[in-house]
C-alpha positions as CSV (number, residue, x, y, z in Angstrom):
1,M,87.7,36.4,95.4
2,R,88.3,40.1,96.5
3,T,89.9,41.0,93.9
4,V,87.9,39.1,91.2
5,A,85.4,41.6,92.5
6,K,87.4,44.4,92.9
7,R,87.9,44.1,89.5
8,I,84.3,44.1,88.4
9,K,83.7,47.1,90.7
10,Q,86.7,48.8,89.1
11,T,85.7,48.1,85.8
12,S,82.1,49.0,86.0
13,R,83.0,52.4,87.4
14,L,85.4,53.0,84.2
15,E,82.8,51.9,81.6
16,S,80.4,54.4,83.0
17,L,82.8,57.3,83.2
18,G,82.8,55.8,78.9
19,W,79.6,56.3,78.4
20,L,79.2,59.4,80.3
21,G,81.4,61.3,78.6
22,M,79.6,59.7,75.3
23,A,76.7,60.9,76.8
24,L,77.9,64.1,77.1
25,F,79.5,64.6,73.8
26,L,76.1,63.8,72.1
27,F,73.5,65.8,74.6
28,S,75.3,68.9,73.9
29,Y,75.7,68.4,70.8
30,L,71.6,67.5,70.7
31,L,71.4,70.5,72.8
32,V,72.8,72.6,69.8
33,V,71.4,71.4,66.9
34,T,67.6,72.1,68.4
35,G,68.7,75.6,69.6
36,T,68.6,75.0,73.1
37,L,72.2,75.7,74.0
38,K,74.6,78.5,71.5
39,T,78.1,76.9,70.0
40,N,79.6,80.1,72.1
41,S,77.9,79.6,75.5
42,Y,79.9,78.1,78.3
43,A,77.3,75.7,79.1
44,Y,78.6,73.7,75.8
45,H,82.2,74.1,76.3
46,L,82.1,72.8,79.7
47,M,79.6,69.9,78.8
48,N,82.4,69.2,76.0
49,V,85.5,69.5,78.1
50,A,84.2,67.2,80.9
51,A,83.4,64.8,78.3
52,A,86.8,64.9,76.7
53,F,88.4,64.8,79.8
54,A,86.0,61.4,80.9
55,Y,86.7,59.7,77.1
56,T,89.9,60.8,77.0
57,Y,90.9,58.9,80.6
58,F,88.6,55.9,79.9
59,S,90.7,55.7,76.5
60,Y,93.7,55.8,77.9
61,K,92.9,53.0,80.5
62,R,91.6,51.0,77.7
63,G,95.0,51.9,76.1
64,V,93.2,53.1,72.8
65,Y,96.4,55.5,72.5
66,Q,94.8,57.9,69.2
67,S,91.5,58.4,71.6
68,V,93.2,59.6,74.2
69,I,95.2,61.8,71.9
70,A,92.2,63.4,70.2
71,N,90.0,64.0,73.1
72,A,92.7,65.4,75.0
73,I,93.3,68.1,72.3
74,Y,89.4,68.5,72.1
75,A,89.7,69.0,75.8
76,L,92.4,72.0,75.2
77,I,90.5,73.5,72.5
78,G,87.6,73.7,75.1
79,I,89.5,75.0,77.7
80,Y,91.2,77.6,75.0
81,A,87.0,78.6,73.9
82,I,86.1,78.5,77.8
83,A,89.1,81.1,78.2
84,G,88.4,83.6,75.0
85,L,84.5,83.5,76.5
86,I,86.3,84.7,79.6
87,L,89.1,87.4,78.2
């Protein structure tokens, strides 16, 4: 019985992480569209990198490897953009 409860708890955490990643992607886009954030701001890129990492992990655990690759590349592009802002 404990293993079932533990599995449910792990699944809930994983689902929450997936929802968080999706929410960050959408929220950052909404902030850009409404003019609250600029596409060259640290906040925009940090939100997108965090979302991409969250969704990469979620997709990996679910076995959706196309999404893993796409989101990992998205995160790397975001890190490159942040590095460009810093340097």
